N, C-alpha and C positions, 0 to 999 in steps of 0.2 A: 069679390071672390071670397068664398068661404075657406077657412083652414080648419084642419082637424085639430081638436084640443084633446090632450090626454092627461088626466090629473094623476099624479102619483106622489103620495106623501107630502102634501102641501106645496108641491111645485107643479108648475104648469109647463108642458112642453108643447109648442105649436109646431105643427108640420105644415109646410106650404102645400097648396093644392097639388095633388099627384104624388105626394111623398107621404107614405103612411107606414114607415118602418123606422127602426132605430138607426139604420145605416143611411147614408146620404145619397141615394140613388132611387129613381122611380121604381116602384114595385110593379111587377107584372102579376097577372092573375095566377101564375104558376109558382110564385114565390112562397116559401114555407112561412109558417108562423113560428116565431122564436120567443120562448119564454124562459126566464131564469127560474130555477127551482132548487130547493134545498133537499139534500138526501135525507137528513134527520135533523133533530133539534140542534145539535152542536157539531154538525159535520159539514163536508164540502157542499159546494153549489155546482149545478150543472145547468146546461141550456137544453131545454126540450125543443126539438125541431119537429113540427108537424107539417108534412108535405100535403098539397092539395088532394092527393090520393087517399089521405088518412094515415099513411105510413108514418111511424114515429121513430126518431133517432134521438140519441143523447150525445152531447159534447161535454165531457167531463174535465175536471181538473181546476175548478175555480174556488178560490179561498173565501170569497164573499159575494154578496148580490152585486155590489158595485163592480167587482172584477168581472162577473158574468155580463152585466150590462155594458161594460166597456168593451168586451169582446163583440157583443152584438152590434154596437155602435161603430166599431172600427175595423173589425176583422171578419165578420160574418159574411159580408158581400163576396170576399175572396174565397172564403170556404165554400159558399154556395156555388160559385163559379167552378171551383175545383171538383166538387161532387158531380156537377152536371157534365163536366168534360168527358167526352167519350174515351173509353179506354182502348188502347191499341193492342 
C-alpha cells in the first residue's frame, strides 16, 4: 500500500491510505481544503477554508502557524460538521 507523504519544513508527515488531511478521519470528496495563512508580516494567522464549490471562508484568531495547524489537526473536523449541520 502506498501512503501519501507531505513534506513541511524538514519534517515528513505520513498519512495512511485514505487519510489525506490534518485531522484524523477519512476525507470525502466534499471536504474543504484547509490552509494556514498569515494576515500580514507581524500579524495574526487564520485558516483559509476552500470548499469544493470554490467558496472561501476564513477562521480567524490564531497567534501562530502552529496554533492554526493545531486547530486544523484537532478541531477542524468538528467545525466542518457544525457548518454542514442543517439549520432549523
